C-alpha positions in Angstrom: 74.8 91.2 100.7 78.5 91.3 101.8 79.6 91.1 98.2 77.5 94.2 97.3 78.9 96.1 100.3 82.5 95.3 99.4 82.0 96.2 95.8 80.4 99.5 96.8 83.3 100.3 99.1 85.9 99.4 96.5 84.2 101.6 94.0 84.1 104.5 96.4 87.7 104.2 97.4 88.9 103.8 93.8 87.1 107.0 92.6 88.2 109.3 95.5 91.6 110.0 94.0 90.4 110.5 90.4 88.2 113.5 91.3 91.2 115.7 91.8 92.3 117.9 88.9 95.0 120.6 88.7 92.4 123.1 89.8 91.2 121.2 92.9 94.5 119.8 94.0 96.2 121.5 97.0 98.6 124.2 96.0 102.3 123.6 96.3 103.4 125.2 99.5 106.7 127.2 99.3 109.4 125.7 101.6 110.0 129.0 103.5 106.3 129.4 104.3 106.0 125.8 105.7 109.3 126.2 107.5 108.0 129.4 109.2 104.7 127.6 110.2 106.6 124.7 111.7 109.0 127.0 113.6 106.0 128.9 115.0 104.4 125.7 116.3 107.7 124.6 117.9 108.2 128.0 119.5 104.6 127.8 120.9 105.4 124.5 122.5 108.5 126.0 124.1 111.0 124.1 122.0 114.5 125.7 122.0 117.8 124.9 120.4 116.8 123.4 117.1 117.3 123.9 113.4 115.0 123.4 110.5 116.7 122.8 107.2 115.2 122.5 103.7 116.9 119.6 101.8 116.3 117.7 98.7 114.1 114.6 99.1 116.2 111.6 99.9 119.1 113.6 101.4 117.6 114.1 104.9 120.5 112.7 106.8 120.1 112.1 110.6 117.4 114.6 111.3 113.7 114.0 111.6 111.6 114.9 108.5 108.8 117.2 109.8 107.4 118.4 106.4 107.5 118.2 102.7 107.3 121.2 100.3 107.7 122.2 96.7 105.4 119.4 95.4 107.1 116.8 97.6 110.5 117.4 96.0 112.1 118.8 99.2 111.9 117.9 102.9 112.1 120.0 106.0 114.4 118.4 108.5 114.3 119.0 112.3 117.5 118.7 114.3 117.9 119.2 118.1 120.7 120.8 120.0 121.7 123.5 117.5 120.9 127.2 117.4 117.5 128.0 116.1 117.3 129.4 112.5 113.9 130.8 113.1 115.1 133.2 115.8 118.5 134.9 115.8 120.7 133.7 118.6 121.0 136.3 121.4 124.5 137.8 121.5 126.3 137.5 124.8 126.5 140.7 126.6 130.0 141.9 127.5 130.7 141.8 131.2 
């Protein structure tokens, strides 16, 4: 009985990935769209002073990878402590 259950589970797992075709696969999300979605979520959580940079896969540097785009060829990297790219920095008012 255990052998039959294991065989059925392996068959199910092995066929899950083969059902996707070009028509059913998720669309490639443009980097700017994904970057805007991530910035919106960060802003909603009250995060300030950050940057989101789109870089080639494998060239992320010290930042934290928070997303992938353009068919996993590029990464979106989050860095703290810098001015936000999603919102223009407020200019200092002259005194």
